[in-house]
N, C-alpha and C positions, 0 to 999 in steps of 0.2 A: 487597444491593449499594448502596453510597452513591450518592446522586444529587447533581448539581451544576447550577447555572444556566449554560447555554451562551451566555455573553455577552449581547448585546442582543436575541438571539432570545427570551430568557426561557423557552426550552424547558428543562424539568427532565429531565436525561438521566443515565443511569448512567455513572459514570466509565470503567468498562471496557465496551467495545462490540465488536460483531462486524464484522470486515472481510470483504468480498465476494469476494476473489480465490479462496480455496479453495472457495467455494460454487459453483464451476463444474466440471462434469465434465471440461472440457478444460484448465483452468488448474490446478485442484486435483487432478485425477485421481481423484476419488471418484465413487461411484455416486450416483444421484439419491436413493436410499433413505438413505444415510449423511448426505448433505447435509440432507435433510428432518429427520433426527433432530437434527442440530446446531442447525438454526434453531429447531425446536420446543423443544429443551432450553434454548436461550438465552432464549426468551420465558417458559418455565416458571419459570426462575430469577428472572425479573423484570428482566432486561437489556432495555432498551427502545430501543436505537439500533443500526441496521444500515446499513452503508455499502456501496454497490456502484457499478457503472459500466457504461456501454454497451460499453466495451472488454472486459469480462470474460466474453465469449462468452455462455453460458447462465446466468450468475449471477442476473441480474434475473429470468429466467424461473423459476428454482428458488425464489427468494425469493417471487415472485408466487404460486406455488402454495400457500404457507403464508399469505400475506397475504389470500388469498381468504376465509379464515375467522378470521384473527387480526389484522386490520389495526389495530384500536383499541388493541392492546397495544404498538405499535411506532412509533417515529419513523424515517422513512426518509430516506436521503441517496443521491443518485446523481450521476453526472457524465458529461461528454462531452468528447471530444477535438476536436470541431468548433470553429472559430474565427469563422465567419461568422454573421450574424444569423439568416438563414433556416435554415441547417443546424442551428444549436443549438436553435432553436425546434422544429424537426422532431424532433430527438433527445429533447427533453422529452416530446413526444407519444408517441414510441415507448417511452420508459421507463415512462410511465403505463400503456401497454397491457401491457407485459411484467410489470410489478409488480402488475397487476390492482388499480389504485387510481385515484381521480379527482384526487388531489393528492399531491405529494411535498414534504415539509417543507423539505428543503434540496437545491438543485440547484447543482452546482459546475462550474467550469471545470477540466478535468482536465489535470494535468501541464503547466502553462504554462512555456515556455522564454523567456529574455530577448528573443530576436528576434521572438517572437510577441505581445509586449505591445501594440505599436501597432496591430496588426491587430484584436486583441480590443477595444481601447478606442475605436477610431475610429468614425466614422459608418458604419453598416452592419455593424459588428463584432458579435461574439458577445454582448457585454454587453447590447446592445439586444435581442437575441433572448430573453435571460433576463428582462429587464425586462418585455417583452411578455407572457411566460408568467406572470410574477408578477401583472401587471395583470389578466390573465384568470383568475386564481385557480388556475392549474395548479401553482404552487409558492408557498411562503411566504417563503423566504429564499434569498439568492444567496451561494454560497461560492466560494472559490478554492483550488486545490491546486497545489503546485509543489515540485520538489526543489531549487529555487534560493532560498536565504534572502533574497537581495537583491530578488528579484522579489516575494516576500511582503511585505517591508518597504515597498517603493515603492508597491505597490497597496493595502496596508492604509491608507496615508495619504490615498488618494483618497476614502475613506468609502463606497465602492460595495459593499464585501463584508462580509457578516455573520459569516462563519466563515472560518478558514484551516486547511487540512490540509497538514501538512508532516512530513518525516522528522526524527526526533529520538530519540537514544538515547545510551548511554555512549560510543559511538564517534563519533557525529556530534553534538557538544555545542554547536555554534555557535548554534543557535536559542535556547538557554536564556539566552544572554548579552544579546541585544537584542530579538529578535523576540517572545519570550514576554512580557517586561515591556511592550513597546510595544503588543501586542495587548490586554493586560490594561488598560492605561491608556486605550485607545480602546474598551473594552468589546466587542471582537471575540472571538467564540468560538474556542478553540484545540482542534484535533483532531490528535493525534500519530499518525503512521503509522510503520511499521518499528520498533516498540519492541524487537523481538528481532533487528533487522537482517536480516529475511527468514529467520530461523531460524539464522543464523550464531552468535548469542549463545546459549550453552547453559545458562547460569545464569539460569533464568527468574525465580527469586525476586528476585535482586539487580537484574535488568533492570527489573522493575516497581517495586521499591522506589526505584530511582534517581529516578523521577518524583515521589516524595513530597517532594522538595526544591524542586519547581517548581510554580507556580500554573497548570498546564495543566488543561483541562476534561475532555477525552476521550482515553483511550488506546485506539486502534483496533487490534484484534488478530485476525488471521486464524487460524482453526483448521481442520484438515482432517478431523478425526474426533472421536468422542465422548471418546476417551482424552485427546487434546490439549485438548479443551474443559475437562475436569475438572481437569487438571494446571495449565493456564494460569489458570483461574478461581481456584483455591485460592491461587496465588501473587499474583494481582492484588488479592486482598482484604486483603493485608498492608499496612497504611498506615504502617508504621514507616520513617522515612527511614534511609538508609545512614549509618553513622558515618563520620568522616573516614578511619579506617583501613580500613573495609570498602570505601569508594569507591576508595581507593588500590589495594587488593588486586584489586578488580574491574577497574580500568583496566589493571593489569598482566596480568590473566588474558586480556583481549581484545586486548592489544597485538599479538600475532602476526598477527592478521587484517589489520592495516593498514586502509586505507580503500578499496582498489581491488578489493573482492571483490563477487561477485554476491549481490544481495538476493533472488533468485528471484521477482521480481515477475512475470516472464513477459511484460513489455512487448515483448521482442524477438521474441516468437512471433506467428504461426506462421512457421516456416522454409519456404521454397519447396521444399526437399528433405527435409522432415520430420525434420530434426535437432532433438533436444530440447536447445536451446542452453544453458540454465542447468546442466543435469546433465552433458551430454556434453562441454561445453567449459569453462565457468567453474568448476564444482565439481571437475572432474577436474584442471584447472590448479591449483586451490588445494591439492589433495591432494599434488601432486608438486612444488609450488613449493619452491625452495631445496634440493631433494634430487637425488641421482643415481639412475639406474635401478637400480644394484646395491643401494642402500639400501632399495628397496621390498620390502614383503612379497609373498609369492606371490599373495595376493588382489589387491593393487594392480597387480601386473604383469598379472594376468588382466584387470583393468579396461581396461588399454591395448589388449589384444587385442579387447576388446568394442567400444571406441569408435573405433578407427582406421578401420574400414570406413565409418563414418558421417562421420568427418572428411574422408575422401577424397571424399565426395559433396558437400562444401561447394564452391560455385562462387565464393565470396568476393564475393558481390554487394554486401555492405555494408549491406543493409537493416536487419539486426539492430543495427548500430552507430548508425544514424540514429535508431532507436527507443529505445535504451537511455538512461534518465534519468541514469545514472551515467557515461556515455561510456566504457564499458569497451572495450578494444581486442580485440574478439572474433576478428577475422581473424588478428591477430598471435598470439594465444594458441593458436588452432587450428594455426598453423604451428609454434609451439614444441612443442606436443604431438606433432605428427607427427615432429619431429626427436628428441623425447625417447624415444618408444616405437619399438622396432625394427619394421620392416615387411618 
């Protein structure tokens, strides 16, 4: 696996790296044994970058079990949703404990929204907490993650962040126009998330080859099991850019998805009533979108019978919508599904 320089960090990292969401038994739905296999296979293959987060339930814990004996083979990145100085500093200490290490190479502000920028950057804000952790040798570099391109661009210009983690793929192409070139010119490391749009993009080979036309450093890919690991890795090793015709065909292939689909990040979870929101609401809505009930196959009609009891348990509290980085109208879709399927 080819290695690249991650911006001014000077870290030599593999271009394909392992994402931490599926490394959780609660977010990825896998057993600890399968997660252990994936992490060890990643290191065995020479892939040396793993990203996780405090948000990802037991992801840090599962990674830490492997780091206990293989820490020297891996560059670690984690992140926190905290925005205050003391809270973020405390989260770094907790991450160190769970990951079973005395230092984390990159610690990131997680999923920053536009209205949170001032809180993060002001006196007593989270940036001060990360600077303190860096001064004390707990972390080496400070990173930023956001689903908002304008936030990444504005904070990149402050010079405070060594790396940027942002969504980018053939559907969400905006970062390639300005953010990626700007980061390159400022020597800020670029880490791409959602290369397969949360699994919605099925053409894995073209999805990875799409990035060969851009000077991005790391493609962060979450895999849930060994089969996914092997399939994704094989495609990621192809460094041939898409031809203009291949790109046009690929864009046509993904066009029916639109942009308002669920990326299965799981940030909306947990639901107070144990509804698996990505699968039971958003993925089901995507399946029946623009169809009539009569057009559905017997299997998809059966799907409705399965999810309706869960949808009826939804109290429309709106917590899921507040946490969704893509501002998906979860409550509205739940109502549409209840009207679509006979009860």
